[in-house]
Legacy VTK file of the C-alpha trace (Angstrom):
# vtk DataFile Version 3.0
C-alpha trace
ASCII
DATASET POLYDATA
POINTS 207 float
92.472 73.295 179.780
92.366 69.923 177.888
94.051 69.393 174.489
90.796 69.160 172.537
89.746 72.700 173.616
93.294 74.000 172.888
93.243 72.393 169.424
89.808 73.939 168.693
91.121 77.284 169.941
94.200 77.024 167.749
92.122 76.161 164.608
89.766 79.036 165.120
92.600 81.479 165.849
94.716 80.454 162.822
91.647 80.525 160.617
90.793 84.103 161.747
94.424 85.178 161.185
94.595 83.578 157.671
91.267 85.250 156.773
92.541 88.584 157.792
95.802 88.139 155.863
94.169 86.742 152.676
91.499 89.252 152.553
94.021 92.117 152.589
97.037 90.704 150.653
95.756 87.780 148.492
98.936 85.709 148.584
98.000 81.984 148.564
101.410 80.422 149.106
101.958 82.114 152.415
98.444 81.045 153.513
99.676 77.423 153.142
102.969 78.357 154.994
101.115 79.987 157.931
98.763 77.018 158.264
101.567 74.330 158.099
103.793 76.270 160.608
100.900 76.730 162.981
99.783 73.039 163.006
103.348 71.730 162.858
104.430 73.806 165.879
101.277 72.804 167.803
101.961 69.024 167.173
105.625 69.180 168.079
105.180 71.264 171.225
102.485 68.764 172.380
104.965 65.956 171.962
107.715 67.918 173.740
105.466 68.815 176.572
104.680 65.180 177.257
108.230 63.856 176.904
111.507 64.380 178.812
112.881 66.678 176.133
113.149 70.273 177.308
110.806 72.841 175.911
113.957 75.131 175.231
115.263 72.572 172.808
112.011 72.623 170.807
111.851 76.410 170.754
115.422 76.585 169.640
114.703 74.086 166.826
111.825 76.115 165.509
113.859 79.307 165.838
116.433 77.822 163.481
113.752 76.538 161.091
112.016 79.899 161.003
115.318 81.660 160.070
115.904 79.230 157.193
112.340 79.699 156.005
112.577 83.564 156.128
115.817 83.479 154.124
114.380 81.099 151.484
112.294 83.754 149.690
111.645 87.426 149.821
108.671 88.416 151.848
107.508 91.749 153.226
107.719 92.832 156.815
104.038 92.565 157.454
104.195 89.045 156.073
106.988 88.221 158.577
104.719 89.512 161.354
101.934 87.104 160.239
104.465 84.298 160.056
105.528 84.783 163.635
101.934 85.340 164.812
101.000 81.934 163.392
104.086 80.326 164.978
103.298 81.966 168.368
99.671 80.802 168.331
100.799 77.244 167.810
103.335 77.506 170.648
100.673 78.943 173.022
98.225 76.253 172.165
100.798 73.487 172.314
102.273 74.423 175.671
98.836 75.583 176.994
98.456 75.466 180.711
95.361 74.582 182.828
94.117 78.165 183.074
92.667 80.550 180.556
95.893 82.544 179.946
96.581 80.951 176.452
93.116 81.862 175.298
93.564 85.488 176.290
97.032 85.730 174.689
95.920 84.033 171.478
92.945 86.421 171.205
95.338 89.354 171.890
97.620 88.205 169.055
94.790 87.985 166.539
93.455 91.314 167.588
96.801 93.092 167.429
97.399 91.709 163.847
93.898 92.800 162.747
94.422 96.339 163.993
97.992 96.709 163.252
97.656 95.658 159.629
94.394 97.484 159.069
94.370 99.451 155.693
93.134 102.609 157.399
96.051 102.696 159.868
98.554 105.274 158.721
97.352 104.733 155.174
98.804 108.020 153.825
102.334 106.934 154.727
104.186 105.030 152.058
107.653 103.612 151.113
108.946 103.175 147.636
112.210 102.506 145.771
112.236 105.006 142.991
114.543 105.153 139.964
114.699 108.735 138.726
115.615 109.587 135.220
117.985 112.165 136.384
121.289 112.076 138.388
120.470 114.272 141.384
123.281 114.646 143.956
121.683 117.328 146.121
119.281 115.925 148.633
117.120 118.924 148.872
116.628 119.018 145.104
115.890 115.308 145.144
113.392 115.619 147.943
111.551 118.428 146.039
111.625 116.325 142.840
110.229 113.300 144.653
107.545 115.364 146.418
106.236 116.589 143.112
106.540 113.145 141.493
104.787 111.143 144.308
102.278 113.797 145.268
103.334 113.941 148.933
105.703 115.211 151.468
108.984 113.391 151.793
109.781 112.350 155.336
113.098 110.631 154.616
115.250 109.381 151.724
118.283 107.258 151.157
120.140 107.365 147.899
121.019 103.792 147.009
122.738 104.502 143.678
123.846 107.613 141.878
124.639 106.733 138.306
126.221 109.698 136.593
126.981 107.681 133.476
123.420 106.636 132.765
121.908 109.804 134.441
119.782 107.957 136.966
119.247 108.032 140.732
117.927 105.110 142.626
116.473 106.331 146.043
114.522 104.615 148.870
111.876 107.169 149.903
109.427 107.315 152.810
106.741 109.857 152.342
103.249 111.010 153.208
100.618 111.460 150.578
98.999 114.933 150.706
95.840 113.474 149.053
94.564 109.910 148.930
91.430 110.250 146.653
90.876 107.093 144.683
88.748 106.227 141.713
86.161 103.436 141.924
88.866 101.160 140.301
91.248 101.797 143.192
93.662 103.934 141.161
94.940 107.083 142.790
93.177 110.114 141.209
96.439 112.066 140.983
97.894 109.369 138.840
95.002 109.249 136.295
94.845 111.085 133.032
91.531 112.676 132.054
89.973 111.622 128.769
90.281 115.085 127.263
93.959 115.187 128.230
94.463 111.792 126.620
92.847 112.851 123.375
94.881 116.052 123.344
98.144 114.152 123.782
97.201 111.615 121.042
96.269 114.465 118.672
99.520 116.171 119.358
101.375 112.926 118.561
99.385 112.387 115.385
100.154 115.890 114.119
LINES 1 208
207 0 1 2 3 4 5 6 7 8 9 10 11 12 13 14 15 16 17 18 19 20 21 22 23 24 25 26 27 28 29 30 31 32 33 34 35 36 37 38 39 40 41 42 43 44 45 46 47 48 49 50 51 52 53 54 55 56 57 58 59 60 61 62 63 64 65 66 67 68 69 70 71 72 73 74 75 76 77 78 79 80 81 82 83 84 85 86 87 88 89 90 91 92 93 94 95 96 97 98 99 100 101 102 103 104 105 106 107 108 109 110 111 112 113 114 115 116 117 118 119 120 121 122 123 124 125 126 127 128 129 130 131 132 133 134 135 136 137 138 139 140 141 142 143 144 145 146 147 148 149 150 151 152 153 154 155 156 157 158 159 160 161 162 163 164 165 166 167 168 169 170 171 172 173 174 175 176 177 178 179 180 181 182 183 184 185 186 187 188 189 190 191 192 193 194 195 196 197 198 199 200 201 202 203 204 205 206
C-alpha cells in the first residue's frame, strides 16, 4: 500500500474520529490536539520507517511525549481514549505495510470508539463527586441518602473526606439511575420543579 493511499486513509479516519468526538463532547482544544498528534505521529513514523533509526526508538519517544501531554492538563478518561486512538491511527498509517491490514485495524479503532462512547451505551450508569451538607460516617446511611438525592441505586461509594467541624461529607459515588426521563431541554425530569411548586415556594417566602 503506497504512502498516498495511507495518507488519505489516515485523513479520513482522523476526520471521522474527530467528528464523533466533537459531536458528543464539544471541546475544541482537544480536537486540535487529536489532529496534531495524529499528523505528527504519521510524519515522524514515515521518516523513521525510511531511515536507519529503529521504530522502537520512535515509539518510545512518542510514549514519553504522550505522558507529558496527559499530565499537562486534566482530561477525562474517555478523552484519553480518543487521544490514544488518534495516536494509534497515525502509527498504523505511518508504519503501514504492503497489505490491507492497516486499513482493517484503523477501521476497527474508529468503529470501537464510535460504539464504546455512544451515549446510549450504559447511559443510566453515572459517577459523581458529591459534597453532602451532613457528616455521615455510616456507609449504609450514606448510601441511602445518596440514593434519594441522586434518584438511583448506589453501586459503590468512596468517602474522600469526612469533615466533622464543617459538617460535610465528600464522597465519590457510582450509581445507576432508576429513571432517565428528560425534558425537551435535556434536563432530567426528576431534577425539575413544576411551575405550581415554584409559585407555592415563592408565595411561602413572601408570606
